[in-house]
Every structure is written in C-alpha cells, then in structure tokens.
N, C-alpha and C positions, 0 to 999 in steps of 0.2 A: 547323692550329690553334685553331681558333674551334669545327668540331667538339667537340675535346678538352675545350674549355673550356664547351661547352654544357654536355659530357655530365659533366662532372664536377661541375654546380650542379647539376644536376637531380637527378646520385648524389649529392648533400650533401645536398639538399632531402629528400629520401626515407627518408637514416638519423634527421634531424632531425625530421619527424615521425615514427618509428618510435622513434624513443628518448623523444621527447613521449610517445605513448601507454604505453608501457611504465611513465615518471613515471606515470601514470593510473591504470595498471594496482597496481603499488604503492603506491600511496594508499588508491586504491579496495582495496587486501588489507589495509591496516595498521588502512584504519576499520572490517572487519569483525564484529569484536568487539561495538565498540557498535551493528552494526547490528542484531546478535542479540543483544544485551541486553535490546534496544528491543524489538523484535519482541514476547520473549517478558516484557516487563511489557504490552506491549501484548494476548496472548492472558490475563492473568494477571489484568491489569486487567477486560477484557472477561467475565471464568471472575465472580472477585466481583460485580461492577454485577448482572449478568443474574441470578444467584444471591440477593443478599441488597438488592438495592435494586431492589424493585415500582416500575413506574411510576407515574408519577399516576389518577388517574382520567381526567382530563382530554384526556387525551392516548393514551388506551386507542383510541377511535373509528380516531382517526387513525392510529396504531400498528398496530393490527389492518387497515386499509387496506393502507398498507403491505407486511404479511404474504401476503395476499391474490394483490396484485400477484408477491407471493416464488412464490404457488403456482403462481401465470398463466403466469408463465417458464418453470418445470419440468414447464406442459404440454405444448410448446412439441416440435414431434418433433424438430426437424433441433439437431443438438449448434452447429452455428457459427452459427446466427439467437442459441439459450440463449447463446453463448458469449459473440457481440458486446456481444449487451444485458448482462452482468454485466460484463463488458469498461466497458462506458458507466461506469452505474452505478457503476463503483468509481473506476473513471480523476477521474471529480471531483471525490470522496472526493481523492485520492491529487494532485489539481495545487493544491486549497488547503495540503496537506497540502504541498506546497511554495515555496510562498511565505511570502520571508520578511515576520517579522514579524506573522501572522497563523494562521503553522503553530501559533504558543502556544496562541492561542485557538478553532483548532479541535480541534487534539489534546482535548483532555479532551472537548469537545462530541459527535464522533466516537465515546470511548468509550462516550461514556452514551447515547447515539439509538442505536449497532451494536449494544448490550447488550440495553437496550430489546427493537427490533423483535426480534431474537431471540429473548427470552423470550416471546413474545405470538406470534412465530409458529410456535413448538413450539406455544401454548396453542392455536391456531388449525389447526395439525397435528393433535393428539392430540382436536378436537371436546367436549373439555372432556368427556373418559369418565372411570373413575375409575380400573380401571387407567394408560393413560398418563399422568392428571394424577401417579401413585405415581410412574410414574419421570419425571418433569416437567425434576429437576439431575440423572438421568444423559445425557435427550437430549442436556438444554444443553449441557454438558461433551461428549460422543462429537462431536455437530454442530466445536467449539472444533478438534476432536483431528486432528478429517479435514485432509488433506496441504496444499488452498487454503488455509485458513486459515491454515498458520505460509508458508504463499507471499505472503500480499496479505500477513500483519503486517510480513511482511521487505519485503515492496512501502515500505510506510507506514514502515516502521522508518528506512533508506533515505530517502527524501522528508525527514520528520522532522526526521534529522540534520543531512542535509545543507544544507536551509533555515535550519535557526539556526546551523548552520555557517557558512552564508555571509550573515548577519545581522552576528553575531560581525566576520564580517570589513569586508562594511561597516562601522559605528561605529566598528572601527581606523579602518583603511584612508582612508575617508573627511575624517575627521579632518586625519590625518595627507596631506589630496592625494593621496594618490597610490591606484592600484587595480589588483592584479596580473592578464594576461589569462589565467596559471593559475589560480585560480582560477574563476573564467567557466566555461575549461575544462573544470571536476572537476567542476563545477556541473553543467551541461548531460550529460557521461557518467555521473553519480551518477543522473542523472533518466533518464536512455537506459534502464540496468540495470535499474533500476524501476520502470519501463511494463511493461518486458518480458515482468519479473517478473510481474505485474501482468496481461501477458496472459495468459502462460501458465495465471497461477490462474484464468483464466475457463474454458479449455478445460477445466484435471482437475477444474476444480465441476461444468460442464455435463456431464460423462461419465459424476460420478456421483451424477448427477440421477439421480429414481429418471421412465421414460417414463414 
C-alpha cells in the first residue's frame, strides 16, 4: 500500500513538472513575435547607426584597437577556441541586457558601440584602399545579413524583452507584496534559451570566419 502511494506521488510530481515545462514553452512561444521584432529592430538600428553615424574622432583609436582584436580572433585556427572567445565576449553584453532596470540603458549603448566597432573594423579590413572604401556600406550590410547576426540579435532580443518583463513584474508585484514563482521560472528558462542561441551563433560565426 505504501509502495503504491509512493509511486503515485512520484508520478504526480513528474506530471506536474511536465505541465510546468509545457506552460513555460507556451509562454515562450507567445512571446516569439516580440523577440523577433526586437531582433529585427536591433539589426535596423545597427545598420542605420553604422552607415550614417560615424564615431567621434576621440573614439577612433580605441575602436581600431577593438577591430584589431577581432582580426586576431579570426587568425586563430581552431574553430572551438574562436567560438569560445566570441561567445564569452557576446555573453557579457547578453548578461547586461538580462539585468532588469539596467538593460534599458545598456540596449542603446550596445547598439551605438557595436555599430561603431563594426564600421571601424570593416574599414581596418579594407586597409583604407579606394576600392574597398567604395563598397564600405555594402560590406557593413553584408556582415549584418550573415546568419550569426540574426542569431545574436535574437538572443539579445530575448534577454532585453524578458529583463524588462521581469522589471515590470517586480514593480507591479512587489508593490502588492507578492511575487509568483512562475515569473522567475520563465525568466530563467528564457535566459537559458537566449544563451544557448548565443552559443550556437558563436560557432556559426567561427565557422564563417576566414581561416
């Protein structure tokens, strides 16, 4: 009798966990249009900033150094090592975007900084030759259209949206002196997916880098 009761309790707990996971997946699926919208908006803002907002002269030297670091990563022959370095660099940005209240400040900063680094890096690769400078804009757009760019911006979009949803929930629920466990679970689940996508993007970018 005790054994049957124990098995029933275990089965109930398993079913409960499955239902909770399905609930998280359902919420995530409903938020997908918002994630994709933010990702596309990010790509658009990156393109416009890189093309039409040149970095100030005082930042050029620092940005060129960043561009050289990107070139040094491309020179690493081992794909996994390159991917790890890329992931760790991008994960720092994603972590900041995942922090409630801070992400609102980090998002525009990330857009401008990334766009400037992209513009300067392309210029460095072009070696300031007249022909390459003539297709500078096309090169920037081409880089932003590569597969890993979509994956990275999707990852950032998930982190940004979920951090702001958590911020709203904190402001709303703490005022009522209550906070549901489901909100935290969904946030953790979404962040795990976000970093997984970012990891995949890192390997895609590493494979696409010229050896």
